C-alpha positions in Angstrom: 0.2 -0.1 0.1 1.2 3.4 -0.9 0.7 5.8 2.0 1.1 9.6 1.8 2.1 11.7 5.3 1.1 15.4 4.8 2.9 17.4 7.4 1.1 21.0 7.4 2.8 22.8 10.3 6.1 24.9 10.7 7.6 23.3 13.6 10.9 21.3 13.0 11.1 19.7 16.7 8.8 18.3 19.1 5.9 15.7 19.5 4.6 16.4 15.9 7.9 15.9 14.1 8.4 12.8 16.1 4.9 11.4 15.8 5.3 11.8 11.9 8.6 10.2 11.9 7.5 7.2 13.9 4.3 6.7 12.0 6.6 6.5 8.8 8.7 4.1 10.4 5.8 1.6 11.7 4.1 1.8 8.0 7.6 0.7 6.7 8.2 -2.1 9.2 5.0 -3.6 7.7 6.3 -3.2 4.2 3.9 -0.1 3.2 5.6 2.6 1.0 5.6 5.7 2.8 6.3 9.5 1.8 6.3 12.7 3.7 5.0 15.6 2.1 4.9 19.5 3.0 3.1 22.1 1.1 4.9 25.4 0.1 5.1 27.6 -2.7 6.6 25.6 -5.3 6.8 21.8 -6.2 10.4 20.5 -5.7 11.8 17.3 -6.8 14.5 16.9 -4.7 14.2 15.7 -0.9 14.9 17.3 2.1 15.8 16.5 5.7 12.6 15.7 8.0 14.7 14.8 10.9 14.8 11.4 12.9 16.0 9.8 9.4 13.4 10.6 7.4 13.0 12.8 4.2 10.2 15.0 2.5 9.4 16.8 -0.5 7.7 20.1 -1.0 4.7 20.4 -2.8 2.8 23.3 -4.4 -0.8 23.5 -3.6 -2.0 23.1 -7.0 0.0 19.8 -7.2 -1.0 18.3 -3.8 -4.3 17.1 -4.8 -2.5 15.1 -7.6 0.2 13.5 -5.5 -2.5 12.6 -2.7 -4.6 10.7 -5.7 -1.4 8.9 -6.2 -1.5 7.2 -3.0 -4.1 4.6 -1.1 -3.9 6.1 2.3 -3.4 9.8 3.1 -2.9 11.0 6.6 -2.5 14.7 7.6 -0.2 14.1 10.6 -0.2 17.9 11.9 -1.6 21.1 10.9 -1.0 24.5 12.5 -2.9 27.9 12.1 -0.6 28.6 8.8 -1.6 25.2 7.3 -5.1 25.1 7.9 -5.4 26.8 4.1 -3.9 23.8 2.5 -6.1 21.2 4.0 -8.6 21.1 1.5 -6.5 19.5 -1.5 -5.6 16.8 0.4 -8.3 16.0 2.8 -11.4 16.2 0.6 -11.6 13.3 -1.8 -14.8 12.2 -3.2 -15.5 8.6 -2.0 -11.8 8.3 -0.3 -11.5 10.8 2.6 -8.0 11.2 4.1 -7.5 10.7 7.8 -6.9 13.8 9.7 -5.0 13.7 13.3 -5.5 15.9 16.2 -2.9 15.7 18.9 -3.8 17.7 21.8 -6.5 20.4 22.9 -4.3 23.3 21.5 -5.1 22.5 18.3 -9.1 22.1 18.9 -10.0 25.6 17.8 -10.5 27.7 14.7 -11.0 26.5 11.2 -9.2 23.4 11.8 -12.3 22.3 13.9 -14.8 23.1 11.1 -12.7 20.8 8.8 -12.8 18.1 11.4 -16.4 18.3 11.8 -16.7 17.7 8.0 -14.2 14.6 8.2 -15.1 11.2 8.6 -11.6 9.9 9.5 -10.4 11.8 12.6 -7.7 10.2 15.0 -6.3 11.2 18.4 -3.5 10.0 20.3 -4.7 10.0 23.7 -7.9 8.9 25.3 -9.3 12.2 26.8 -9.2 13.9 23.6 -11.8 11.6 22.5 -14.6 12.9 24.6 -13.2 16.5 24.3 -13.5 16.6 20.6 -17.2 14.7 20.9 -18.2 17.7 22.8 -16.9 19.9 20.0 -19.2 17.7 17.5 -15.9 15.9 16.0 -16.1 12.0 16.2 -12.7 10.9 16.8 -11.1 7.3 17.1 -8.3 6.9 19.5 -5.2 5.2 18.3 -2.2 5.2 20.6 1.2 6.9 19.4 3.1 4.8 17.0 6.4 3.9 18.2 9.4 1.7 17.0 11.5 0.8 20.0 15.4 1.4 19.5 16.1 -2.2 21.4 18.4 -0.9 23.9 19.3 -3.5 26.6 18.5 -2.5 30.4 21.4 -5.0 31.4 24.1 -2.8 29.3 22.8 0.3 30.6 26.0 2.6 31.7 24.6 5.9 33.4 26.7 9.1 32.4 23.8 11.4 33.8 22.0 11.0 37.3 18.8 12.6 35.2 18.2 14.4 32.1 15.3 16.4 30.6 14.9 16.5 26.9 11.3 17.9 26.1 11.1 21.4 24.8 11.8 24.4 26.8 8.7 26.0 27.1 5.6 27.4 29.1 3.6 23.9 28.8 6.7 21.8 29.6 7.0 23.5 33.1 10.7 23.6 32.8 11.2 26.0 35.7 9.9 23.2 38.2 13.3 21.4 36.7 15.3 24.5 37.1 13.9 25.3 40.5 14.8 21.8 41.8 18.4 22.3 40.2 18.8 25.3 42.4 18.3 22.9 45.3 20.3 20.0 44.5 23.8 19.2 44.8 25.6 19.2 41.4 26.1 15.2 41.2 22.2 14.9 41.5 20.9 18.0 39.1 19.0 17.7 36.1 20.6 18.1 32.9 18.7 19.9 30.7 18.4 19.5 26.8 16.2 20.8 24.2 14.8 23.5 21.6 14.0 27.0 23.9 11.1 29.1 23.3 12.9 32.1 24.0 9.9 34.0 24.9 9.7 31.7 27.8 13.4 31.3 28.7 13.4 35.6 28.6 10.3 36.1 30.6 10.4 33.1 32.7 13.7 31.4 33.3 16.1 33.9 33.1 14.3 36.1 35.5 13.5 33.4 38.0 16.8 31.6 37.7 19.6 33.5 36.3 22.1 30.7 36.4 19.7 28.0 34.7 21.9 27.6 31.7 24.8 26.0 33.8 22.5 22.7 33.4 21.6 23.5 30.1 23.4 21.3 27.2 21.6 22.9 24.2 19.0 21.6 21.5 18.2 18.0 21.7 19.4 17.1 18.1 16.5 15.2 15.8 18.2 12.0 14.9 17.0 8.7 15.2 17.0 7.0 18.3 18.6 10.0 20.2 16.1 10.0 23.1 16.7 6.8 23.8 20.3 6.9 23.7 20.3 9.6 26.1 17.7 7.8 28.4 20.0 4.8 28.3 22.8 7.0 29.9 20.4 8.1 32.4 19.2 7.1 35.8 15.9 9.2 35.6 14.3 11.0 32.8 12.1 13.9 34.0 9.6 15.7 31.9 7.2 18.1 33.8 4.7 18.5 30.9 1.0 19.4 31.8 -1.6 20.4 29.1 -4.9 21.4 29.7 -7.5 19.0 29.4 -5.1 16.1 28.4 -3.3 13.7 30.0 -3.0 10.3 31.3 -1.2 9.0 27.9 2.0 8.8 26.4 4.3 11.5 24.9 7.4 10.4 22.8 9.5 11.9 25.6 8.0 9.0 28.3 8.4 6.5 25.7 12.1 7.0 24.8 12.9 7.2 28.6 10.9 3.9 29.0 12.8 2.4 25.8 16.3 3.6 27.2 15.6 2.1 30.8 15.5 5.2 32.9 13.3 6.0 35.7 10.5 8.4 34.1 9.6 11.3 36.6 6.1 13.2 35.4 4.2 16.1 36.6 1.2 15.2 38.7 -0.7 17.3 36.6 -0.5 14.8 34.0 -2.6 12.2 35.6 -6.1 12.8 35.2 -7.6 9.4 36.4 -4.5 7.2 37.3 -5.4 4.6 34.9 -3.7 5.5 32.1 -0.6 4.2 30.5 1.4 6.6 32.9 0.6 5.7 36.5 2.5 7.1 39.7 4.6 4.3 41.4 4.2 1.8 38.7 5.3 3.1 35.4 6.5 6.7 36.7 6.9 8.8 39.6 4.8 11.9 39.6 5.6 15.1 41.3 4.0 18.2 41.8 6.8 20.8 42.7 10.7 21.4 42.6 10.6 20.0 46.4 9.1 16.8 45.3 11.2 16.7 42.3 14.3 17.1 44.7 13.0 14.3 46.8 12.9 11.8 44.1 16.5 12.7 42.8 17.7 11.8 46.3 16.3 8.3 45.7 18.5 5.2 45.0 17.4 4.7 41.2 18.7 0.7 41.6 15.4 0.6 44.2 13.3 2.0 41.4 14.3 -0.5 38.4 10.8 -2.0 38.7 9.2 1.4 37.3 11.5 1.6 34.2 10.9 -2.2 33.3 7.0 -1.5 33.7 7.6 1.2 31.5 9.0 -0.4 28.8 6.0 -3.2 28.6 3.8 -0.1 28.0 5.5 -0.2 24.5 4.1 -3.3 23.3 0.9 -1.2 22.9 2.4 1.1 20.6 4.4 -1.3 18.2 3.6 -1.3 14.1 1.8 -4.6 14.5 -0.8 -2.9 16.8 -1.0 0.5 15.5 -0.8 0.1 11.7 -4.0 -2.3 11.4 -6.0 0.5 13.3 -5.0 3.2 11.1 -6.1 1.3 8.3 -9.3 0.0 10.0 -10.2 4.0 10.2 -9.5 4.7 6.8 -11.6 1.6 5.5 -14.3 2.6 7.6 
């Protein structure tokens, strides 16, 4: 089967990009032909670097419809406010609609929702969003994040870092909690920070509250295959303080990379909505509410918490290509 993934957004880092790369890898693992496209001003024949070992090709809007028709299955993997205007050529196909992915509540507004209400095939990647979309008149199906494990062995882990954080440095990632903990921790127990920074956030929040926060900042996290897993395999703990209003319980790619690498995952308690999702305090992760609680966890012996890392790795079985890809095909056929 020929599959086209249309990325209608500007971000070159973060969850949308990682999702697209893993989805492409998942389809390829089951021997489907996959291509990634972006829509720009002109159609190009050359391939460009998408990140995570993937390439993409730019299409002009007038050529997007024709290219979409050449594929058996079309998935719009991400749409931002600038990309909504390019939805129609790849979303609306008579008798053969495309699948539209809506990741989290930040996307559930504006004209994208108007398209989603008319779309028969809508997918979301965490269960709480199904109910939220239904309240907005959008019928969506929950399909877990696709994830292709790197296969790092827990038995050969060699820790270089006590703890790392490698999500974006941004408001919704609550990097300030991590910086606050670092102010209270001795150097050997501090959390080493990687990630692409939102400069408005670092200027207005981190620089003012924690002037020396960059002592523990390494720099951008490279979008290369399995980089998060490799980093996790060298860390006792991986910390992600993300909270998205109206969302939670389920996975993010930083969580899955931490599990894959064998690190103990530490999350924001605000992420746990029901306590019954994939991320469970004391089972697949440790939840904290503030910097002081994070400091307490950093003082714990990671060897005594190996069971959490091992339980987290089991979650990845629900995200493997053999489980996820057939569900996308079922949504499309339905």
